[in-house]
ChimeraX commands (.cxc) that place a marker at each C-alpha (Angstrom):
marker #1 position -14.22,6.81,-27.03 radius 0.5
marker #1 position -11.31,5.75,-24.83 radius 0.5
marker #1 position -10.60,2.90,-26.93 radius 0.5
marker #1 position -10.31,5.08,-29.91 radius 0.5
marker #1 position -7.75,7.49,-27.91 radius 0.5
marker #1 position -5.75,4.12,-26.78 radius 0.5
marker #1 position -5.69,2.79,-30.21 radius 0.5
marker #1 position -4.75,6.48,-31.83 radius 0.5
marker #1 position -1.70,6.64,-29.35 radius 0.5
marker #1 position -0.81,3.02,-29.82 radius 0.5
marker #1 position -0.80,3.82,-33.67 radius 0.5
marker #1 position 1.83,6.49,-32.97 radius 0.5
marker #1 position 4.15,5.17,-30.51 radius 0.5
marker #1 position 3.89,1.47,-30.93 radius 0.5
marker #1 position 2.14,-1.31,-28.83 radius 0.5
marker #1 position 4.16,-1.35,-25.72 radius 0.5
marker #1 position 3.15,1.69,-24.23 radius 0.5
marker #1 position 3.09,2.08,-20.47 radius 0.5
marker #1 position -0.12,4.03,-20.00 radius 0.5
marker #1 position 0.31,3.81,-16.04 radius 0.5
marker #1 position 3.32,5.82,-16.26 radius 0.5
marker #1 position 2.18,8.00,-18.88 radius 0.5
marker #1 position -0.97,8.99,-17.24 radius 0.5
marker #1 position 1.00,9.75,-13.62 radius 0.5
marker #1 position 3.55,11.68,-15.42 radius 0.5
marker #1 position 1.21,13.74,-17.17 radius 0.5
marker #1 position -0.48,14.12,-13.85 radius 0.5
marker #1 position 2.59,15.49,-12.44 radius 0.5
marker #1 position 1.88,19.53,-12.40 radius 0.5
marker #1 position -1.41,19.03,-11.03 radius 0.5
marker #1 position -0.22,17.03,-8.16 radius 0.5
marker #1 position 2.62,19.46,-7.27 radius 0.5
marker #1 position -0.08,22.35,-7.78 radius 0.5
marker #1 position -2.41,20.43,-5.16 radius 0.5
marker #1 position 0.65,20.20,-2.84 radius 0.5
marker #1 position 1.44,23.63,-2.65 radius 0.5
marker #1 position -2.50,24.37,-1.86 radius 0.5
marker #1 position -2.24,21.87,0.80 radius 0.5
marker #1 position 0.86,23.75,2.18 radius 0.5
marker #1 position -0.45,26.86,2.28 radius 0.5
marker #1 position -3.54,25.56,3.98 radius 0.5
marker #1 position -1.57,23.92,6.49 radius 0.5
marker #1 position 1.00,26.97,7.18 radius 0.5
marker #1 position -2.31,29.37,7.79 radius 0.5
marker #1 position -3.98,26.49,10.14 radius 0.5
marker #1 position -0.66,26.51,12.03 radius 0.5
marker #1 position -0.26,30.34,12.40 radius 0.5
marker #1 position -4.15,30.21,13.58 radius 0.5
marker #1 position -3.28,27.96,16.56 radius 0.5
marker #1 position -5.87,25.15,14.45 radius 0.5
marker #1 position -3.61,22.29,14.33 radius 0.5
marker #1 position -0.68,20.93,16.56 radius 0.5
marker #1 position 0.54,18.53,13.63 radius 0.5
marker #1 position 3.91,20.02,12.26 radius 0.5
marker #1 position 4.58,21.31,8.78 radius 0.5
marker #1 position 5.83,18.88,6.27 radius 0.5
marker #1 position 9.29,18.82,6.57 radius 0.5
marker #1 position 10.94,19.86,3.22 radius 0.5
marker #1 position 13.72,17.32,3.78 radius 0.5
marker #1 position 10.82,14.56,3.37 radius 0.5
marker #1 position 9.09,16.20,0.78 radius 0.5
marker #1 position 12.50,16.44,-1.36 radius 0.5
marker #1 position 12.81,12.58,-0.56 radius 0.5
marker #1 position 9.17,11.86,-1.38 radius 0.5
marker #1 position 9.74,13.60,-4.89 radius 0.5
marker #1 position 13.10,11.85,-5.37 radius 0.5
marker #1 position 11.60,8.31,-4.37 radius 0.5
marker #1 position 8.88,9.07,-6.78 radius 0.5
marker #1 position 10.99,9.87,-9.96 radius 0.5
marker #1 position 13.26,6.85,-9.25 radius 0.5
marker #1 position 9.87,4.82,-9.37 radius 0.5
marker #1 position 8.72,6.54,-12.93 radius 0.5
marker #1 position 12.53,6.05,-14.25 radius 0.5
marker #1 position 12.16,2.06,-13.01 radius 0.5
marker #1 position 8.72,1.67,-14.05 radius 0.5
marker #1 position 9.53,2.43,-17.83 radius 0.5
marker #1 position 12.60,0.36,-17.80 radius 0.5
marker #1 position 11.13,-2.85,-16.41 radius 0.5
marker #1 position 8.25,-2.23,-18.72 radius 0.5
marker #1 position 10.37,-1.42,-21.93 radius 0.5
marker #1 position 12.57,-4.84,-21.14 radius 0.5
marker #1 position 10.37,-7.28,-19.74 radius 0.5
marker #1 position 7.22,-6.74,-18.42 radius 0.5
marker #1 position 5.51,-4.95,-21.31 radius 0.5
marker #1 position 6.20,-7.89,-23.81 radius 0.5
marker #1 position 4.90,-10.50,-21.18 radius 0.5
marker #1 position 1.61,-8.45,-21.13 radius 0.5
marker #1 position 1.09,-8.28,-24.67 radius 0.5
marker #1 position 2.15,-12.36,-24.92 radius 0.5
marker #1 position -0.55,-12.95,-22.32 radius 0.5
marker #1 position -3.27,-10.57,-24.22 radius 0.5
marker #1 position -2.36,-12.53,-27.77 radius 0.5
marker #1 position -3.63,-15.85,-25.84 radius 0.5
marker #1 position -6.69,-14.34,-24.40 radius 0.5
marker #1 position -9.76,-16.33,-23.96 radius 0.5
marker #1 position -12.26,-13.74,-25.17 radius 0.5
marker #1 position -12.86,-10.09,-26.79 radius 0.5
marker #1 position -13.86,-7.98,-23.75 radius 0.5
marker #1 position -15.44,-4.91,-25.70 radius 0.5
marker #1 position -14.82,-1.42,-24.36 radius 0.5
marker #1 position -17.80,0.68,-24.52 radius 0.5
marker #1 position -20.37,2.88,-22.09 radius 0.5
marker #1 position -21.55,-0.42,-20.76 radius 0.5
marker #1 position -18.36,-1.99,-19.71 radius 0.5
marker #1 position -16.23,0.68,-19.06 radius 0.5
marker #1 position -17.37,0.83,-15.17 radius 0.5
marker #1 position -17.35,-3.04,-14.98 radius 0.5
marker #1 position -13.94,-3.02,-16.30 radius 0.5
marker #1 position -12.85,-0.28,-13.46 radius 0.5
marker #1 position -14.30,-2.22,-10.51 radius 0.5
marker #1 position -12.57,-5.34,-11.68 radius 0.5
marker #1 position -9.29,-3.19,-11.99 radius 0.5
marker #1 position -10.06,-1.90,-8.33 radius 0.5
marker #1 position -10.76,-5.69,-7.28 radius 0.5
marker #1 position -7.40,-6.70,-8.84 radius 0.5
marker #1 position -5.71,-3.81,-7.01 radius 0.5
marker #1 position -7.12,-4.84,-3.47 radius 0.5
marker #1 position -5.84,-7.96,-3.59 radius 0.5
marker #1 position -2.40,-6.69,-4.85 radius 0.5
marker #1 position -2.20,-4.24,-2.11 radius 0.5
marker #1 position -3.43,-6.50,0.78 radius 0.5
marker #1 position -0.87,-8.71,-0.50 radius 0.5
marker #1 position 1.90,-6.11,-0.69 radius 0.5
marker #1 position 0.87,-6.12,3.21 radius 0.5
marker #1 position 1.02,-9.84,3.94 radius 0.5
marker #1 position 3.66,-11.33,2.03 radius 0.5
marker #1 position 7.26,-10.38,2.21 radius 0.5
marker #1 position 8.12,-10.44,-1.14 radius 0.5
marker #1 position 5.54,-7.81,-2.18 radius 0.5
marker #1 position 6.07,-5.70,1.29 radius 0.5
marker #1 position 9.71,-5.82,0.45 radius 0.5
marker #1 position 8.43,-2.76,-2.12 radius 0.5
marker #1 position 5.32,-1.43,-0.67 radius 0.5
marker #1 position 7.36,-1.00,2.62 radius 0.5
marker #1 position 8.80,2.47,1.22 radius 0.5
marker #1 position 5.20,4.02,0.73 radius 0.5
marker #1 position 4.99,3.16,4.43 radius 0.5
marker #1 position 8.08,4.71,5.72 radius 0.5
marker #1 position 6.77,8.25,6.30 radius 0.5
marker #1 position 5.83,9.64,9.28 radius 0.5
marker #1 position 4.17,12.09,8.26 radius 0.5
marker #1 position 0.80,12.41,5.98 radius 0.5
marker #1 position 0.52,14.96,2.99 radius 0.5
marker #1 position 0.05,14.86,-0.70 radius 0.5
marker #1 position 3.67,14.10,-1.61 radius 0.5
marker #1 position 3.51,11.23,0.36 radius 0.5
marker #1 position 1.54,9.55,-2.47 radius 0.5
marker #1 position 4.58,9.86,-4.59 radius 0.5
marker #1 position 6.93,7.87,-2.20 radius 0.5
marker #1 position 7.11,4.95,-4.04 radius 0.5
marker #1 position 9.41,1.86,-4.69 radius 0.5
marker #1 position 11.82,1.09,-7.63 radius 0.5
marker #1 position 11.28,-2.48,-7.00 radius 0.5
marker #1 position 7.56,-2.59,-7.66 radius 0.5
marker #1 position 7.92,-4.03,-11.33 radius 0.5
marker #1 position 10.90,-6.32,-10.46 radius 0.5
marker #1 position 8.60,-7.84,-7.31 radius 0.5
marker #1 position 5.65,-7.97,-9.90 radius 0.5
marker #1 position 2.85,-5.75,-9.27 radius 0.5
marker #1 position 1.49,-6.34,-12.34 radius 0.5
marker #1 position 0.89,-9.83,-12.25 radius 0.5
marker #1 position -2.20,-9.36,-10.01 radius 0.5
marker #1 position -3.63,-7.47,-13.20 radius 0.5
marker #1 position -3.14,-10.32,-15.58 radius 0.5
marker #1 position -6.26,-12.21,-15.08 radius 0.5
marker #1 position -7.98,-9.28,-16.49 radius 0.5
marker #1 position -5.91,-9.38,-19.92 radius 0.5
marker #1 position -6.15,-13.37,-20.11 radius 0.5
marker #1 position -9.84,-12.84,-20.03 radius 0.5
marker #1 position -9.85,-10.20,-23.18 radius 0.5
marker #1 position -9.61,-6.70,-21.11 radius 0.5
marker #1 position -7.01,-4.74,-23.72 radius 0.5
marker #1 position -3.97,-4.22,-21.91 radius 0.5
marker #1 position -4.03,-0.39,-22.75 radius 0.5
marker #1 position -7.45,-0.17,-20.97 radius 0.5
marker #1 position -6.83,-1.68,-17.89 radius 0.5
marker #1 position -3.70,-0.13,-17.37 radius 0.5
marker #1 position -5.05,3.34,-18.19 radius 0.5
marker #1 position -8.02,2.74,-15.68 radius 0.5
marker #1 position -5.37,1.72,-13.02 radius 0.5
marker #1 position -3.25,4.87,-13.68 radius 0.5
marker #1 position -6.69,6.69,-12.89 radius 0.5
marker #1 position -7.14,4.45,-9.74 radius 0.5
marker #1 position -3.67,5.71,-8.80 radius 0.5
marker #1 position -4.28,9.11,-9.51 radius 0.5
marker #1 position -7.16,9.20,-7.30 radius 0.5
marker #1 position -5.26,7.83,-4.69 radius 0.5
marker #1 position -2.91,10.90,-4.20 radius 0.5
marker #1 position -5.78,12.79,-3.55 radius 0.5
marker #1 position -6.50,11.02,-0.22 radius 0.5
marker #1 position -2.88,11.26,1.10 radius 0.5
marker #1 position -3.45,14.55,3.13 radius 0.5
marker #1 position -4.75,15.79,6.59 radius 0.5
marker #1 position -6.37,18.86,5.48 radius 0.5
marker #1 position -9.69,17.27,4.50 radius 0.5
marker #1 position -11.82,15.89,7.33 radius 0.5
marker #1 position -14.41,13.16,7.08 radius 0.5
marker #1 position -16.37,13.64,4.07 radius 0.5
marker #1 position -20.35,12.59,3.86 radius 0.5
marker #1 position -21.15,9.16,5.12 radius 0.5
marker #1 position -22.48,7.94,2.18 radius 0.5
marker #1 position -19.03,8.51,0.37 radius 0.5
marker #1 position -17.37,7.43,3.26 radius 0.5
marker #1 position -19.14,3.92,3.12 radius 0.5
marker #1 position -18.55,3.30,-0.62 radius 0.5
marker #1 position -15.00,5.06,-1.62 radius 0.5
marker #1 position -11.42,5.26,-0.43 radius 0.5
marker #1 position -11.12,8.69,1.43 radius 0.5
marker #1 position -8.67,10.86,3.42 radius 0.5
marker #1 position -10.14,9.48,6.68 radius 0.5
marker #1 position -9.91,5.79,5.35 radius 0.5
marker #1 position -6.52,6.07,4.27 radius 0.5
marker #1 position -5.02,7.85,7.17 radius 0.5
marker #1 position -5.82,4.87,9.19 radius 0.5
marker #1 position -4.45,2.64,6.29 radius 0.5
marker #1 position -1.12,4.33,7.05 radius 0.5
marker #1 position -1.51,4.08,10.74 radius 0.5
marker #1 position 1.10,1.95,12.66 radius 0.5
marker #1 position -1.44,2.11,15.81 radius 0.5
marker #1 position -2.23,-1.58,16.49 radius 0.5
marker #1 position -6.04,-1.22,15.58 radius 0.5
marker #1 position -5.08,0.12,12.10 radius 0.5
marker #1 position -2.44,-2.27,10.75 radius 0.5
marker #1 position -3.84,-4.27,7.98 radius 0.5
marker #1 position -6.86,-2.32,6.84 radius 0.5
marker #1 position -8.14,-0.20,4.54 radius 0.5
marker #1 position -6.84,-1.47,1.19 radius 0.5
marker #1 position -9.11,0.20,-1.29 radius 0.5
marker #1 position -7.86,2.57,-3.91 radius 0.5
marker #1 position -10.90,4.18,-5.20 radius 0.5
marker #1 position -13.30,1.95,-3.59 radius 0.5
marker #1 position -13.47,0.96,-0.15 radius 0.5
marker #1 position -16.32,-1.72,-0.23 radius 0.5
marker #1 position -14.17,-4.71,-0.74 radius 0.5
marker #1 position -12.61,-4.00,2.62 radius 0.5
marker #1 position -16.09,-4.22,4.09 radius 0.5
marker #1 position -16.76,-7.52,2.16 radius 0.5
marker #1 position -13.64,-9.16,2.99 radius 0.5
marker #1 position -13.08,-7.68,6.88 radius 0.5
marker #1 position -10.30,-5.50,6.30 radius 0.5
marker #1 position -12.04,-2.28,6.92 radius 0.5
marker #1 position -11.41,-0.20,10.26 radius 0.5
marker #1 position -12.66,3.42,10.58 radius 0.5
marker #1 position -10.34,6.19,11.78 radius 0.5
marker #1 position -11.47,6.82,15.37 radius 0.5
marker #1 position -8.27,8.21,16.71 radius 0.5
marker #1 position -5.26,10.03,15.81 radius 0.5
marker #1 position -3.15,8.15,13.38 radius 0.5
marker #1 position 0.55,7.77,14.61 radius 0.5
marker #1 position 2.16,7.13,10.84 radius 0.5
marker #1 position 5.12,5.33,9.94 radius 0.5
marker #1 position 6.37,1.42,10.33 radius 0.5
marker #1 position 7.26,0.32,13.89 radius 0.5
marker #1 position 11.13,0.21,13.57 radius 0.5
marker #1 position 11.50,3.35,11.40 radius 0.5
marker #1 position 14.46,3.55,8.90 radius 0.5
marker #1 position 16.02,6.83,10.08 radius 0.5
marker #1 position 17.11,7.70,6.56 radius 0.5
marker #1 position 16.77,10.33,3.40 radius 0.5
marker #1 position 18.85,7.98,1.30 radius 0.5
marker #1 position 16.80,6.96,-1.76 radius 0.5
marker #1 position 19.11,3.78,-2.41 radius 0.5
marker #1 position 18.50,2.85,1.38 radius 0.5
marker #1 position 14.93,3.48,1.26 radius 0.5
marker #1 position 14.50,1.36,-1.73 radius 0.5
marker #1 position 16.32,-1.73,-0.64 radius 0.5
marker #1 position 16.54,-2.08,2.81 radius 0.5
marker #1 position 13.78,-4.23,3.42 radius 0.5
marker #1 position 14.54,-6.46,0.03 radius 0.5
marker #1 position 18.15,-7.07,1.63 radius 0.5
marker #1 position 16.77,-7.69,4.85 radius 0.5
marker #1 position 14.36,-10.47,3.49 radius 0.5
marker #1 position 17.16,-12.07,1.40 radius 0.5
marker #1 position 19.45,-11.86,4.59 radius 0.5
marker #1 position 17.17,-13.93,6.27 radius 0.5
marker #1 position 16.94,-16.38,3.77 radius 0.5
marker #1 position 20.31,-16.92,3.33 radius 0.5
marker #1 position 20.99,-17.54,7.17 radius 0.5
marker #1 position 21.69,-21.16,7.91 radius 0.5
marker #1 position 18.61,-23.58,8.49 radius 0.5
marker #1 position 16.15,-25.76,6.79 radius 0.5
marker #1 position 15.85,-24.90,3.30 radius 0.5
marker #1 position 11.91,-24.75,3.82 radius 0.5
marker #1 position 11.97,-22.42,6.48 radius 0.5
marker #1 position 14.78,-20.52,4.55 radius 0.5
marker #1 position 12.47,-19.72,1.60 radius 0.5
marker #1 position 9.56,-19.01,3.80 radius 0.5
marker #1 position 10.78,-15.87,4.33 radius 0.5
marker #1 position 9.73,-14.93,0.74 radius 0.5
marker #1 position 5.82,-15.80,1.19 radius 0.5
marker #1 position 5.32,-15.36,4.84 radius 0.5
marker #1 position 3.83,-12.45,6.41 radius 0.5
marker #1 position 6.45,-9.62,7.21 radius 0.5
marker #1 position 6.37,-10.02,10.51 radius 0.5
marker #1 position 7.16,-14.03,10.26 radius 0.5
marker #1 position 10.02,-15.51,12.43 radius 0.5
marker #1 position 11.70,-19.11,12.41 radius 0.5
marker #1 position 10.68,-20.72,15.63 radius 0.5
marker #1 position 12.81,-19.37,18.36 radius 0.5
marker #1 position 14.42,-17.07,16.03 radius 0.5
marker #1 position 14.73,-13.45,16.11 radius 0.5
marker #1 position 14.73,-11.06,12.87 radius 0.5
marker #1 position 18.32,-10.88,11.12 radius 0.5
marker #1 position 18.68,-7.21,11.15 radius 0.5
marker #1 position 16.01,-5.27,13.02 radius 0.5
marker #1 position 15.85,-2.46,10.66 radius 0.5
marker #1 position 12.19,-3.06,9.32 radius 0.5
marker #1 position 9.50,-4.79,10.94 radius 0.5
marker #1 position 6.68,-4.31,8.92 radius 0.5
marker #1 position 4.09,-1.61,9.39 radius 0.5
marker #1 position 2.00,-4.16,7.50 radius 0.5
marker link #1:1,2 radius 0.2
marker link #1:2,3 radius 0.2
marker link #1:3,4 radius 0.2
marker link #1:4,5 radius 0.2
marker link #1:5,6 radius 0.2
marker link #1:6,7 radius 0.2
marker link #1:7,8 radius 0.2
marker link #1:8,9 radius 0.2
marker link #1:9,10 radius 0.2
marker link #1:10,11 radius 0.2
marker link #1:11,12 radius 0.2
marker link #1:12,13 radius 0.2
marker link #1:13,14 radius 0.2
marker link #1:14,15 radius 0.2
marker link #1:15,16 radius 0.2
marker link #1:16,17 radius 0.2
marker link #1:17,18 radius 0.2
marker link #1:18,19 radius 0.2
marker link #1:19,20 radius 0.2
marker link #1:20,21 radius 0.2
marker link #1:21,22 radius 0.2
marker link #1:22,23 radius 0.2
marker link #1:23,24 radius 0.2
marker link #1:24,25 radius 0.2
marker link #1:25,26 radius 0.2
marker link #1:26,27 radius 0.2
marker link #1:27,28 radius 0.2
marker link #1:28,29 radius 0.2
marker link #1:29,30 radius 0.2
marker link #1:30,31 radius 0.2
marker link #1:31,32 radius 0.2
marker link #1:32,33 radius 0.2
marker link #1:33,34 radius 0.2
marker link #1:34,35 radius 0.2
marker link #1:35,36 radius 0.2
marker link #1:36,37 radius 0.2
marker link #1:37,38 radius 0.2
marker link #1:38,39 radius 0.2
marker link #1:39,40 radius 0.2
marker link #1:40,41 radius 0.2
marker link #1:41,42 radius 0.2
marker link #1:42,43 radius 0.2
marker link #1:43,44 radius 0.2
marker link #1:44,45 radius 0.2
marker link #1:45,46 radius 0.2
marker link #1:46,47 radius 0.2
marker link #1:47,48 radius 0.2
marker link #1:48,49 radius 0.2
marker link #1:49,50 radius 0.2
marker link #1:50,51 radius 0.2
marker link #1:51,52 radius 0.2
marker link #1:52,53 radius 0.2
marker link #1:53,54 radius 0.2
marker link #1:54,55 radius 0.2
marker link #1:55,56 radius 0.2
marker link #1:56,57 radius 0.2
marker link #1:57,58 radius 0.2
marker link #1:58,59 radius 0.2
marker link #1:59,60 radius 0.2
marker link #1:60,61 radius 0.2
marker link #1:61,62 radius 0.2
marker link #1:62,63 radius 0.2
marker link #1:63,64 radius 0.2
marker link #1:64,65 radius 0.2
marker link #1:65,66 radius 0.2
marker link #1:66,67 radius 0.2
marker link #1:67,68 radius 0.2
marker link #1:68,69 radius 0.2
marker link #1:69,70 radius 0.2
marker link #1:70,71 radius 0.2
marker link #1:71,72 radius 0.2
marker link #1:72,73 radius 0.2
marker link #1:73,74 radius 0.2
marker link #1:74,75 radius 0.2
marker link #1:75,76 radius 0.2
marker link #1:76,77 radius 0.2
marker link #1:77,78 radius 0.2
marker link #1:78,79 radius 0.2
marker link #1:79,80 radius 0.2
marker link #1:80,81 radius 0.2
marker link #1:81,82 radius 0.2
marker link #1:82,83 radius 0.2
marker link #1:83,84 radius 0.2
marker link #1:84,85 radius 0.2
marker link #1:85,86 radius 0.2
marker link #1:86,87 radius 0.2
marker link #1:87,88 radius 0.2
marker link #1:88,89 radius 0.2
marker link #1:89,90 radius 0.2
marker link #1:90,91 radius 0.2
marker link #1:91,92 radius 0.2
marker link #1:92,93 radius 0.2
marker link #1:93,94 radius 0.2
marker link #1:94,95 radius 0.2
marker link #1:95,96 radius 0.2
marker link #1:96,97 radius 0.2
marker link #1:97,98 radius 0.2
marker link #1:98,99 radius 0.2
marker link #1:99,100 radius 0.2
marker link #1:100,101 radius 0.2
marker link #1:101,102 radius 0.2
marker link #1:102,103 radius 0.2
marker link #1:103,104 radius 0.2
marker link #1:104,105 radius 0.2
marker link #1:105,106 radius 0.2
marker link #1:106,107 radius 0.2
marker link #1:107,108 radius 0.2
marker link #1:108,109 radius 0.2
marker link #1:109,110 radius 0.2
marker link #1:110,111 radius 0.2
marker link #1:111,112 radius 0.2
marker link #1:112,113 radius 0.2
marker link #1:113,114 radius 0.2
marker link #1:114,115 radius 0.2
marker link #1:115,116 radius 0.2
marker link #1:116,117 radius 0.2
marker link #1:117,118 radius 0.2
marker link #1:118,119 radius 0.2
marker link #1:119,120 radius 0.2
marker link #1:120,121 radius 0.2
marker link #1:121,122 radius 0.2
marker link #1:122,123 radius 0.2
marker link #1:123,124 radius 0.2
marker link #1:124,125 radius 0.2
marker link #1:125,126 radius 0.2
marker link #1:126,127 radius 0.2
marker link #1:127,128 radius 0.2
marker link #1:128,129 radius 0.2
marker link #1:129,130 radius 0.2
marker link #1:130,131 radius 0.2
marker link #1:131,132 radius 0.2
marker link #1:132,133 radius 0.2
marker link #1:133,134 radius 0.2
marker link #1:134,135 radius 0.2
marker link #1:135,136 radius 0.2
marker link #1:136,137 radius 0.2
marker link #1:137,138 radius 0.2
marker link #1:138,139 radius 0.2
marker link #1:139,140 radius 0.2
marker link #1:140,141 radius 0.2
marker link #1:141,142 radius 0.2
marker link #1:142,143 radius 0.2
marker link #1:143,144 radius 0.2
marker link #1:144,145 radius 0.2
marker link #1:145,146 radius 0.2
marker link #1:146,147 radius 0.2
marker link #1:147,148 radius 0.2
marker link #1:148,149 radius 0.2
marker link #1:149,150 radius 0.2
marker link #1:150,151 radius 0.2
marker link #1:151,152 radius 0.2
marker link #1:152,153 radius 0.2
marker link #1:153,154 radius 0.2
marker link #1:154,155 radius 0.2
marker link #1:155,156 radius 0.2
marker link #1:156,157 radius 0.2
marker link #1:157,158 radius 0.2
marker link #1:158,159 radius 0.2
marker link #1:159,160 radius 0.2
marker link #1:160,161 radius 0.2
marker link #1:161,162 radius 0.2
marker link #1:162,163 radius 0.2
marker link #1:163,164 radius 0.2
marker link #1:164,165 radius 0.2
marker link #1:165,166 radius 0.2
marker link #1:166,167 radius 0.2
marker link #1:167,168 radius 0.2
marker link #1:168,169 radius 0.2
marker link #1:169,170 radius 0.2
marker link #1:170,171 radius 0.2
marker link #1:171,172 radius 0.2
marker link #1:172,173 radius 0.2
marker link #1:173,174 radius 0.2
marker link #1:174,175 radius 0.2
marker link #1:175,176 radius 0.2
marker link #1:176,177 radius 0.2
marker link #1:177,178 radius 0.2
marker link #1:178,179 radius 0.2
marker link #1:179,180 radius 0.2
marker link #1:180,181 radius 0.2
marker link #1:181,182 radius 0.2
marker link #1:182,183 radius 0.2
marker link #1:183,184 radius 0.2
marker link #1:184,185 radius 0.2
marker link #1:185,186 radius 0.2
marker link #1:186,187 radius 0.2
marker link #1:187,188 radius 0.2
marker link #1:188,189 radius 0.2
marker link #1:189,190 radius 0.2
marker link #1:190,191 radius 0.2
marker link #1:191,192 radius 0.2
marker link #1:192,193 radius 0.2
marker link #1:193,194 radius 0.2
marker link #1:194,195 radius 0.2
marker link #1:195,196 radius 0.2
marker link #1:196,197 radius 0.2
marker link #1:197,198 radius 0.2
marker link #1:198,199 radius 0.2
marker link #1:199,200 radius 0.2
marker link #1:200,201 radius 0.2
marker link #1:201,202 radius 0.2
marker link #1:202,203 radius 0.2
marker link #1:203,204 radius 0.2
marker link #1:204,205 radius 0.2
marker link #1:205,206 radius 0.2
marker link #1:206,207 radius 0.2
marker link #1:207,208 radius 0.2
marker link #1:208,209 radius 0.2
marker link #1:209,210 radius 0.2
marker link #1:210,211 radius 0.2
marker link #1:211,212 radius 0.2
marker link #1:212,213 radius 0.2
marker link #1:213,214 radius 0.2
marker link #1:214,215 radius 0.2
marker link #1:215,216 radius 0.2
marker link #1:216,217 radius 0.2
marker link #1:217,218 radius 0.2
marker link #1:218,219 radius 0.2
marker link #1:219,220 radius 0.2
marker link #1:220,221 radius 0.2
marker link #1:221,222 radius 0.2
marker link #1:222,223 radius 0.2
marker link #1:223,224 radius 0.2
marker link #1:224,225 radius 0.2
marker link #1:225,226 radius 0.2
marker link #1:226,227 radius 0.2
marker link #1:227,228 radius 0.2
marker link #1:228,229 radius 0.2
marker link #1:229,230 radius 0.2
marker link #1:230,231 radius 0.2
marker link #1:231,232 radius 0.2
marker link #1:232,233 radius 0.2
marker link #1:233,234 radius 0.2
marker link #1:234,235 radius 0.2
marker link #1:235,236 radius 0.2
marker link #1:236,237 radius 0.2
marker link #1:237,238 radius 0.2
marker link #1:238,239 radius 0.2
marker link #1:239,240 radius 0.2
marker link #1:240,241 radius 0.2
marker link #1:241,242 radius 0.2
marker link #1:242,243 radius 0.2
marker link #1:243,244 radius 0.2
marker link #1:244,245 radius 0.2
marker link #1:245,246 radius 0.2
marker link #1:246,247 radius 0.2
marker link #1:247,248 radius 0.2
marker link #1:248,249 radius 0.2
marker link #1:249,250 radius 0.2
marker link #1:250,251 radius 0.2
marker link #1:251,252 radius 0.2
marker link #1:252,253 radius 0.2
marker link #1:253,254 radius 0.2
marker link #1:254,255 radius 0.2
marker link #1:255,256 radius 0.2
marker link #1:256,257 radius 0.2
marker link #1:257,258 radius 0.2
marker link #1:258,259 radius 0.2
marker link #1:259,260 radius 0.2
marker link #1:260,261 radius 0.2
marker link #1:261,262 radius 0.2
marker link #1:262,263 radius 0.2
marker link #1:263,264 radius 0.2
marker link #1:264,265 radius 0.2
marker link #1:265,266 radius 0.2
marker link #1:266,267 radius 0.2
marker link #1:267,268 radius 0.2
marker link #1:268,269 radius 0.2
marker link #1:269,270 radius 0.2
marker link #1:270,271 radius 0.2
marker link #1:271,272 radius 0.2
marker link #1:272,273 radius 0.2
marker link #1:273,274 radius 0.2
marker link #1:274,275 radius 0.2
marker link #1:275,276 radius 0.2
marker link #1:276,277 radius 0.2
marker link #1:277,278 radius 0.2
marker link #1:278,279 radius 0.2
marker link #1:279,280 radius 0.2
marker link #1:280,281 radius 0.2
marker link #1:281,282 radius 0.2
marker link #1:282,283 radius 0.2
marker link #1:283,284 radius 0.2
marker link #1:284,285 radius 0.2
marker link #1:285,286 radius 0.2
marker link #1:286,287 radius 0.2
marker link #1:287,288 radius 0.2
marker link #1:288,289 radius 0.2
marker link #1:289,290 radius 0.2
marker link #1:290,291 radius 0.2
marker link #1:291,292 radius 0.2
marker link #1:292,293 radius 0.2
marker link #1:293,294 radius 0.2
marker link #1:294,295 radius 0.2
marker link #1:295,296 radius 0.2
marker link #1:296,297 radius 0.2
marker link #1:297,298 radius 0.2
marker link #1:298,299 radius 0.2
marker link #1:299,300 radius 0.2
marker link #1:300,301 radius 0.2
marker link #1:301,302 radius 0.2
marker link #1:302,303 radius 0.2
marker link #1:303,304 radius 0.2
marker link #1:304,305 radius 0.2
marker link #1:305,306 radius 0.2
marker link #1:306,307 radius 0.2
marker link #1:307,308 radius 0.2
marker link #1:308,309 radius 0.2
marker link #1:309,310 radius 0.2
marker link #1:310,311 radius 0.2
view
């Protein structure tokens, strides 16, 4: 059924549909309604003295919405101009034809989640990818709109490359990115403090608000942990899982004190290239692109100090 639906849309709109953004745009009303419910719950708890956490700051909420809108526009544009054609070219040279049916849809989704795990892990441990992902971690509060805090640079830095092995193997791009959109939509609902621990079996298998709060922490024990989107099992298997065991301090160590959407989008990207441009051996200069975000040249200091990574 999913394959037939995707084929019908392609027949109406052409082969180059950006399924990820179509689904996320369609989910926008649901996201806003859920945030309104969250706001009411937080307000009631604050009024009853049940929590010491401050209510979401409206200026930050507006910034998150603006960042989300900019991300949507940038993703549509880069897909239309570049990545969509590249993805279709890779699929035309696929090794196999992967069928899409009731037996294969779950394995394909797990494979998408596996690709996402490595994309997300690379986004913390390779500065090139961190230069986009840092935007998402610069929020110092946690609420549903934090999930919308995304970068306009994601497609430029190449998030979609991590899913190309599936396309090359023969999974239809429409199916891959529709399922990835479902993965991202699920993640919206783990960006909250109104939901505590879920049943232990669920916490063991799936990403949850508790697991994801830890991911957003700049507490030392939380850094570079819990990369899963829907599933948390790959973190357990690859040694990147941590349990939320103390209050989470959100943000990045050297916070960018700005609500300017342009500044939030480009500050780390610009810092990275300034580091590359500084005098020194060519290999060390270029290493700023692929080394971990916190890497410094021997006996050196960061160029700007604006955005040491939360990681």
